C-alpha beads as a LAMMPS data file, in Angstrom:
LAMMPS data file: protein, C-alpha beads

190 atoms
189 bonds

1 atom types
1 bond types

-500.0 500.0 xlo xhi
-500.0 500.0 ylo yhi
-500.0 500.0 zlo zhi

Masses

1 110.0

Atoms # bond

1 1 1 0.002 0.009 -0.035
2 1 1 1.108 3.550 -0.485
3 1 1 0.295 6.338 1.895
4 1 1 0.385 9.896 0.712
5 1 1 0.464 12.907 3.065
6 1 1 0.819 16.500 2.205
7 1 1 3.961 16.630 4.224
8 1 1 4.830 12.828 4.565
9 1 1 4.116 9.745 2.581
10 1 1 4.913 6.207 3.498
11 1 1 5.551 3.545 0.864
12 1 1 4.503 0.628 2.986
13 1 1 0.900 0.372 1.842
14 1 1 -1.151 1.783 -1.052
15 1 1 -3.518 3.820 1.164
16 1 1 -3.863 7.580 0.826
17 1 1 -4.504 10.000 3.738
18 1 1 -3.373 13.395 4.974
19 1 1 -1.134 14.288 7.921
20 1 1 0.259 17.437 9.424
21 1 1 3.448 15.937 10.868
22 1 1 6.794 17.142 9.660
23 1 1 6.518 20.825 8.984
24 1 1 8.706 22.056 11.839
25 1 1 11.883 20.359 10.617
26 1 1 13.018 22.885 8.044
27 1 1 13.633 25.665 10.586
28 1 1 15.552 23.286 12.944
29 1 1 18.640 22.906 10.778
30 1 1 21.587 25.300 10.565
31 1 1 23.223 24.692 7.246
32 1 1 23.037 27.399 4.492
33 1 1 24.441 25.808 1.335
34 1 1 22.100 23.791 -0.807
35 1 1 23.982 20.976 -2.528
36 1 1 22.680 19.008 -5.431
37 1 1 20.459 16.424 -3.695
38 1 1 20.645 12.974 -5.201
39 1 1 19.741 9.388 -4.353
40 1 1 22.206 7.835 -1.988
41 1 1 22.740 10.881 0.171
42 1 1 22.791 10.170 3.931
43 1 1 20.265 12.008 6.107
44 1 1 21.476 12.905 9.611
45 1 1 19.643 14.260 12.684
46 1 1 20.881 17.414 14.523
47 1 1 23.089 15.286 16.745
48 1 1 24.784 13.603 13.790
49 1 1 22.925 10.309 13.977
50 1 1 21.837 8.604 10.778
51 1 1 18.103 8.953 9.952
52 1 1 18.222 7.175 6.678
53 1 1 19.216 7.452 2.966
54 1 1 17.653 9.380 0.161
55 1 1 16.307 6.842 -2.346
56 1 1 14.347 9.086 -4.734
57 1 1 14.425 12.806 -5.475
58 1 1 11.212 14.318 -6.979
59 1 1 10.832 18.137 -7.357
60 1 1 9.620 19.113 -3.910
61 1 1 9.796 15.708 -2.199
62 1 1 12.603 13.432 -1.145
63 1 1 12.034 9.725 -0.405
64 1 1 13.997 8.672 2.609
65 1 1 14.534 5.067 3.722
66 1 1 14.931 4.527 7.387
67 1 1 15.536 1.155 9.093
68 1 1 11.868 0.404 8.999
69 1 1 10.001 2.697 6.595
70 1 1 10.246 4.670 3.374
71 1 1 8.787 8.116 3.560
72 1 1 8.346 11.052 1.202
73 1 1 9.277 14.226 2.915
74 1 1 9.244 17.839 1.758
75 1 1 12.588 19.088 0.392
76 1 1 12.155 22.140 2.638
77 1 1 12.484 19.898 5.667
78 1 1 16.159 19.319 4.934
79 1 1 19.337 21.494 5.052
80 1 1 22.708 20.778 3.593
81 1 1 25.704 19.865 5.787
82 1 1 28.662 18.998 3.660
83 1 1 27.778 15.915 1.604
84 1 1 24.906 14.979 3.972
85 1 1 21.412 16.304 4.605
86 1 1 20.195 17.451 7.983
87 1 1 16.663 16.583 9.234
88 1 1 15.047 17.754 12.458
89 1 1 14.051 14.273 13.726
90 1 1 15.958 11.213 14.758
91 1 1 15.429 7.939 12.956
92 1 1 13.382 6.675 15.935
93 1 1 11.277 9.810 16.048
94 1 1 10.544 9.574 12.318
95 1 1 9.721 5.829 12.482
96 1 1 7.436 6.507 15.522
97 1 1 5.654 9.371 13.781
98 1 1 5.050 7.199 10.707
99 1 1 3.773 4.291 12.769
100 1 1 1.401 6.561 14.678
101 1 1 0.026 7.975 11.483
102 1 1 -0.493 4.490 9.990
103 1 1 -2.383 3.394 13.091
104 1 1 -4.542 6.525 13.132
105 1 1 -5.233 6.150 9.363
106 1 1 -6.290 2.495 9.758
107 1 1 -8.596 3.367 12.626
108 1 1 -10.554 5.709 10.234
109 1 1 -11.630 2.651 8.114
110 1 1 -14.414 1.524 10.472
111 1 1 -18.212 1.091 10.480
112 1 1 -19.912 4.309 9.678
113 1 1 -17.090 5.615 7.574
114 1 1 -17.903 7.095 4.121
115 1 1 -16.546 5.102 1.163
116 1 1 -15.616 6.890 -2.060
117 1 1 -14.789 5.357 -5.422
118 1 1 -12.911 6.551 -8.459
119 1 1 -12.445 10.334 -8.629
120 1 1 -13.729 10.659 -5.137
121 1 1 -17.351 9.923 -6.032
122 1 1 -19.509 8.683 -3.049
123 1 1 -20.097 4.900 -3.015
124 1 1 -21.736 4.409 0.414
125 1 1 -20.828 3.771 4.002
126 1 1 -19.223 0.874 5.828
127 1 1 -21.939 -1.135 7.623
128 1 1 -19.707 -3.723 9.324
129 1 1 -16.213 -5.179 9.287
130 1 1 -14.339 -8.245 10.381
131 1 1 -10.741 -9.267 9.867
132 1 1 -11.301 -10.231 6.243
133 1 1 -14.407 -8.425 4.887
134 1 1 -16.199 -5.089 4.981
135 1 1 -19.836 -4.875 4.235
136 1 1 -20.629 -1.584 2.480
137 1 1 -24.133 -0.073 2.187
138 1 1 -24.150 1.550 -1.262
139 1 1 -25.864 4.887 -1.847
140 1 1 -28.750 2.903 -3.400
141 1 1 -29.237 1.060 -0.066
142 1 1 -27.930 -2.224 -1.390
143 1 1 -25.207 -4.149 0.487
144 1 1 -21.979 -5.484 -1.001
145 1 1 -19.344 -7.501 0.898
146 1 1 -15.782 -6.523 -0.117
147 1 1 -12.392 -7.792 0.751
148 1 1 -11.153 -5.557 3.561
149 1 1 -7.911 -4.995 1.714
150 1 1 -9.805 -3.527 -1.226
151 1 1 -10.421 -0.427 1.018
152 1 1 -7.817 2.232 1.376
153 1 1 -7.817 5.396 3.364
154 1 1 -9.414 8.593 2.004
155 1 1 -9.504 11.947 3.825
156 1 1 -13.174 11.439 4.804
157 1 1 -13.095 7.638 5.385
158 1 1 -12.290 4.839 2.899
159 1 1 -11.577 4.608 -0.779
160 1 1 -12.077 1.817 -3.299
161 1 1 -10.607 1.572 -6.749
162 1 1 -14.025 1.178 -8.483
163 1 1 -16.883 3.453 -9.355
164 1 1 -20.268 3.401 -7.635
165 1 1 -21.792 2.205 -10.893
166 1 1 -19.371 -0.767 -11.142
167 1 1 -20.211 -1.843 -7.538
168 1 1 -23.969 -1.489 -8.271
169 1 1 -23.523 -3.646 -11.348
170 1 1 -21.813 -6.332 -9.336
171 1 1 -24.654 -6.334 -6.727
172 1 1 -27.267 -6.418 -9.567
173 1 1 -25.483 -9.303 -11.278
174 1 1 -25.488 -11.394 -8.162
175 1 1 -28.226 -14.006 -7.908
176 1 1 -27.859 -14.280 -4.115
177 1 1 -29.993 -12.248 -1.717
178 1 1 -27.226 -11.858 0.853
179 1 1 -24.355 -9.352 0.392
180 1 1 -22.138 -10.175 -2.593
181 1 1 -18.507 -11.038 -1.866
182 1 1 -16.213 -9.387 -4.346
183 1 1 -12.518 -8.834 -4.907
184 1 1 -13.192 -5.269 -5.991
185 1 1 -10.226 -3.307 -7.187
186 1 1 -7.551 -2.293 -4.737
187 1 1 -7.826 1.132 -3.233
188 1 1 -7.081 3.833 -5.746
189 1 1 -4.104 6.017 -4.994
190 1 1 -4.248 9.724 -5.907

Bonds

1 1 1 2
2 1 2 3
3 1 3 4
4 1 4 5
5 1 5 6
6 1 6 7
7 1 7 8
8 1 8 9
9 1 9 10
10 1 10 11
11 1 11 12
12 1 12 13
13 1 13 14
14 1 14 15
15 1 15 16
16 1 16 17
17 1 17 18
18 1 18 19
19 1 19 20
20 1 20 21
21 1 21 22
22 1 22 23
23 1 23 24
24 1 24 25
25 1 25 26
26 1 26 27
27 1 27 28
28 1 28 29
29 1 29 30
30 1 30 31
31 1 31 32
32 1 32 33
33 1 33 34
34 1 34 35
35 1 35 36
36 1 36 37
37 1 37 38
38 1 38 39
39 1 39 40
40 1 40 41
41 1 41 42
42 1 42 43
43 1 43 44
44 1 44 45
45 1 45 46
46 1 46 47
47 1 47 48
48 1 48 49
49 1 49 50
50 1 50 51
51 1 51 52
52 1 52 53
53 1 53 54
54 1 54 55
55 1 55 56
56 1 56 57
57 1 57 58
58 1 58 59
59 1 59 60
60 1 60 61
61 1 61 62
62 1 62 63
63 1 63 64
64 1 64 65
65 1 65 66
66 1 66 67
67 1 67 68
68 1 68 69
69 1 69 70
70 1 70 71
71 1 71 72
72 1 72 73
73 1 73 74
74 1 74 75
75 1 75 76
76 1 76 77
77 1 77 78
78 1 78 79
79 1 79 80
80 1 80 81
81 1 81 82
82 1 82 83
83 1 83 84
84 1 84 85
85 1 85 86
86 1 86 87
87 1 87 88
88 1 88 89
89 1 89 90
90 1 90 91
91 1 91 92
92 1 92 93
93 1 93 94
94 1 94 95
95 1 95 96
96 1 96 97
97 1 97 98
98 1 98 99
99 1 99 100
100 1 100 101
101 1 101 102
102 1 102 103
103 1 103 104
104 1 104 105
105 1 105 106
106 1 106 107
107 1 107 108
108 1 108 109
109 1 109 110
110 1 110 111
111 1 111 112
112 1 112 113
113 1 113 114
114 1 114 115
115 1 115 116
116 1 116 117
117 1 117 118
118 1 118 119
119 1 119 120
120 1 120 121
121 1 121 122
122 1 122 123
123 1 123 124
124 1 124 125
125 1 125 126
126 1 126 127
127 1 127 128
128 1 128 129
129 1 129 130
130 1 130 131
131 1 131 132
132 1 132 133
133 1 133 134
134 1 134 135
135 1 135 136
136 1 136 137
137 1 137 138
138 1 138 139
139 1 139 140
140 1 140 141
141 1 141 142
142 1 142 143
143 1 143 144
144 1 144 145
145 1 145 146
146 1 146 147
147 1 147 148
148 1 148 149
149 1 149 150
150 1 150 151
151 1 151 152
152 1 152 153
153 1 153 154
154 1 154 155
155 1 155 156
156 1 156 157
157 1 157 158
158 1 158 159
159 1 159 160
160 1 160 161
161 1 161 162
162 1 162 163
163 1 163 164
164 1 164 165
165 1 165 166
166 1 166 167
167 1 167 168
168 1 168 169
169 1 169 170
170 1 170 171
171 1 171 172
172 1 172 173
173 1 173 174
174 1 174 175
175 1 175 176
176 1 176 177
177 1 177 178
178 1 178 179
179 1 179 180
180 1 180 181
181 1 181 182
182 1 182 183
183 1 183 184
184 1 184 185
185 1 185 186
186 1 186 187
187 1 187 188
188 1 188 189
189 1 189 190
């Protein structure tokens, strides 16, 4: 799954959700020269400890691999220090922040949460969940049973990689009167 945050993104899962976590780090560093940032650069904390390594450089975001996670962080959160980059958190602090955000995000996918489909169009709400399935009440009132891993995080609840019309068609095509079990598309990333 892939998590995408305005200020932080974690490439562990393909879920998308917002977070306000890492804005303070840019002002915490003291270096003034901006080197050419490239993959392979070491990221250090203010005390000189290793936070991780830059794996990907994209315009305003750097992907940093720690010992546990890979996160996209704003370029403005880093400052140059010789051939290394400085970051305002230790590796442990960054890993903990990511894990807290993952847990908080997963907690939002629960009964009562809104479900959106492709392009953010409303699909319905989660009626119930267990370890393997989520039953979603579609906007039409019909129920559909989905693989739980087909749901990803959206800012307002959950996301699925299919449109409301496609899910309605699956329910209509079902001959059973109980909720349909489907392997509906994996959660769409934006």
